[in-house]
C-alpha positions in Angstrom: 14.8 1.4 -35.7 12.3 2.8 -33.2 10.9 0.1 -30.9 7.2 0.8 -31.7 7.7 1.0 -35.5 6.2 -2.5 -36.1 3.9 -2.6 -33.2 0.6 -2.7 -35.2 1.7 -5.0 -38.0 0.7 -8.3 -36.5 -0.7 -9.6 -39.8 2.6 -9.0 -41.7 3.9 -12.3 -43.2 6.9 -11.0 -45.2 9.2 -8.1 -44.2 12.0 -6.8 -46.4 14.4 -4.3 -45.0 17.5 -4.8 -47.3 20.2 -2.2 -47.5 18.9 0.3 -44.9 22.0 0.8 -42.9 20.4 -0.6 -39.8 22.9 -0.9 -37.0 20.8 -1.7 -33.9 17.5 -3.6 -33.4 15.6 -3.3 -30.2 14.9 -6.7 -28.5 11.2 -6.3 -28.8 11.0 -5.0 -32.3 9.3 -8.1 -33.7 7.3 -8.9 -30.6 3.8 -8.4 -32.1 4.7 -9.9 -35.5 3.5 -13.4 -34.7 2.5 -14.3 -38.2 5.8 -13.3 -39.8 7.1 -16.1 -42.1 10.0 -14.3 -43.9 12.3 -11.7 -42.6 15.0 -10.2 -44.7 17.6 -8.0 -42.9 20.3 -8.6 -45.5 23.0 -6.0 -46.4 22.6 -3.9 -43.3 25.2 -2.9 -40.6 24.0 -5.1 -37.8 26.8 -6.2 -35.6 24.9 -8.0 -32.8 21.4 -9.1 -32.2 19.7 -9.2 -28.8 19.5 -12.9 -27.5 15.7 -13.1 -27.6 14.9 -10.9 -30.6 13.2 -13.7 -32.6 11.5 -15.7 -29.7 8.0 -14.7 -30.7 8.4 -15.5 -34.3 7.0 -19.0 -34.2 6.0 -19.0 -37.9 9.4 -17.8 -39.1 10.6 -20.0 -42.0 13.2 -17.7 -43.7 15.7 -15.3 -42.0 18.1 -13.4 -44.2 21.1 -11.9 -42.4 23.7 -11.9 -45.2 26.2 -9.0 -45.4 
């Protein structure tokens, strides 16, 4: 995913990206998504996540990472 793809989506509360063959996520991909409550990354090809990828997601209640 390009780093700036989600840059102007700061009001987004739910984000579904199931089954998109995502392999790599940049560390700052969710940086501006401070209102995000639910993030579904299930059924992708993610092997490793950057250590601070979710640090700005203070409102995150649900995180889906199942394979």
